[in-house]
N, C-alpha and C positions, 0 to 999 in steps of 0.2 A: 405564635403571638395570639393572645386572646382577642376575640372579636371586638371587645370593648376598645382595646388599644387600636386595632386596625381602623375602626370607625372614627376614632378621634384623630388619627393620623390623616385619614382621607379628608376629613373636614378641614384640618389645618392646611393640607396641600391645596385644597380648593380655595380657601380664603386667601392664601398667599398668592396663588395664581391670579385670582380676581384682582387683588391689589396691584400686582405687577401690570395687568392689563389697564387698570385705571390710570396708573402712572404713565403708561405709553400714550393713552388718550389725552391726559393733561399736557404732556410734552408735545404732542402733535399740534396743539394750538399755538405753541410758542413760535413766533414768526422768526424764521431763520434767514431772512433776506431773499427768500425765494417765494414765488407765488404758490400757495398751497390752499386748495379749496377748504380744508378743514378749519381755516381761520373763520369761516362763515358758519360753522356748526351751531354756534350759540346765537346766531343772528335771527331775530324774528321780525317779520314785517306785519304792520297793521293792514291786513287785506280784507276789505269789506267788514271791518269791525272785529275781525278775529286775528289774534297773533298767530302767524303761520311761519314755519321755518322757510328761509329763502330757497332752499333746495326743492321745496314743494310747489313753488310758483315760478321758478326760473331755472334755466339750465346754467350751470357754472362750468366754465372751461378754462384751460390754461394755454393760451396761444403761444406764449414764450415763457422763459424762466422767471421773469419779473412782472408778469401781467396776469390778472384774473379778469375774465370776461363774464359778466352776468347778463343774460338775455331773458327777460320775463316772457312767459308765453302770452300773457295778457298785457299788451302795451300800456294799458291804463294803470298798471301796477308799478310802472317805472319810477314815478315820483316817490311812491311809498317805499320802494326798495332803496332809492337814493337817500331818503330821509333816515331810514333805519341804519344804513352804513355810516352816515354822518354822525348819528347819535351813539354809535357803538364805540368800543374802546380799541378798534382796529388801528386808528390813527392815520388813515389814508383818506384823502378826499377823492371821491369818484369822479370820473370824467363821463358826462352824459352826452351821448351822440344822437339822442332822439329815439333810438330803438334798443340801446343796450348801455350798460355801465362798464367802464374799464377802471380797474384798480391797479395802479402802477406802484410796485413795491420798490422803494429806493434801496440802494445797497446799504448795509449796516455799517456804522462806524465801529472802530475798534473798541471804543468805550462801551457802546451798546452791546456788542458781542459778549464782552466780559460780564455785563449786567445779566444778559440772558443765560450765560453759563452758571452764574451764581443762583439765578432763579431755578434753573434745572437741578442744580445740586440740592437746593432747599427742598424741592418736590421729592427728590430721591431720598433724602434723609427722612422726610415725613413718611414715605412709604416703608422705609426700613423700620421706623418706630412702630408702624402698624403691624409689620411682620413680627417684631419682637413681642408686641402685645398679644398676638395670636399664640405665640409660643408660651407666654406666661399663662394665658387662659387655659390652654390644653394641659400644661403642667399642673395647674391647680386641680383640674378634673382628675388627672391621673393620681395625684397625691390623695385626693378625696376617696378615690376608688381603692387605694391601698389601705386607707384607714378603715373602710367598711369591709375589707377582706376580699374584695373582688379581684385584686391584683396582689401578686407576691412581690417581695423586695427585688427579686431578679427581674420580674416583668417591668417593674418601675424603672430600674436602671436601663433595661433595654429600650423602654419607651423614651426615656430621657435622651439617650444617644440618638435614636431615630429622629426624634423631634428636633434635636440640634442639627442633624444632617439636613432635614427638610428646611429649617430656618436658614442655614448657611447657603443652601441652593437658592432659596428665595432671594436672599441678599445679593448673591452673585448675579441672578437674573436682573434685579433692579439696577445693579451697577452697570450691567451690559446695556440696558435700555438707556440709562443716563449718559453713558459714554458715547453711544451712537448719536444721541441728540447733540451732545457737546461737540463731537467731531463735525456734525452738520452745521452747527452754528459758527464754528471757528473757520470753516472752509470759506475761502474768498472766491 
């Protein structure tokens, strides 16, 4: 395999792997009825005039399957953390006990579970589209290299097959990530 093709295949693999990891990160934020500290990943608190991630000013723990416990290291930040949680799209009202916040995750209704599954499938389809776009872009590069004489017809066919294999593997990985999240969401 010419170095040009190998380089393009490696780039395609890397982009597809990165997109699969991005999908896993997107799906980790989807609330599955269980307490998961990752729902706070995008939560920023106004701490002395600076927007700071909640994990940098408080410890976040999971005392039981449906509760998140947020304990600020600086007790004066408790009100700011509470305000940030209320303003976020988490959809849970925190319970303030004076030194920490408790977030109680209610069990999901069947309807909400199916909505979350649909959302997860939408994210997975968007990831697959991104993977197919990577395939298209690399194919364009390979075809251009054939036109300039850097690749032969046989090299192009080999590259097409390898690229399709890489794309298929990427789509399978995306399906596996989505299926795992779907199983988690539908679990009662």
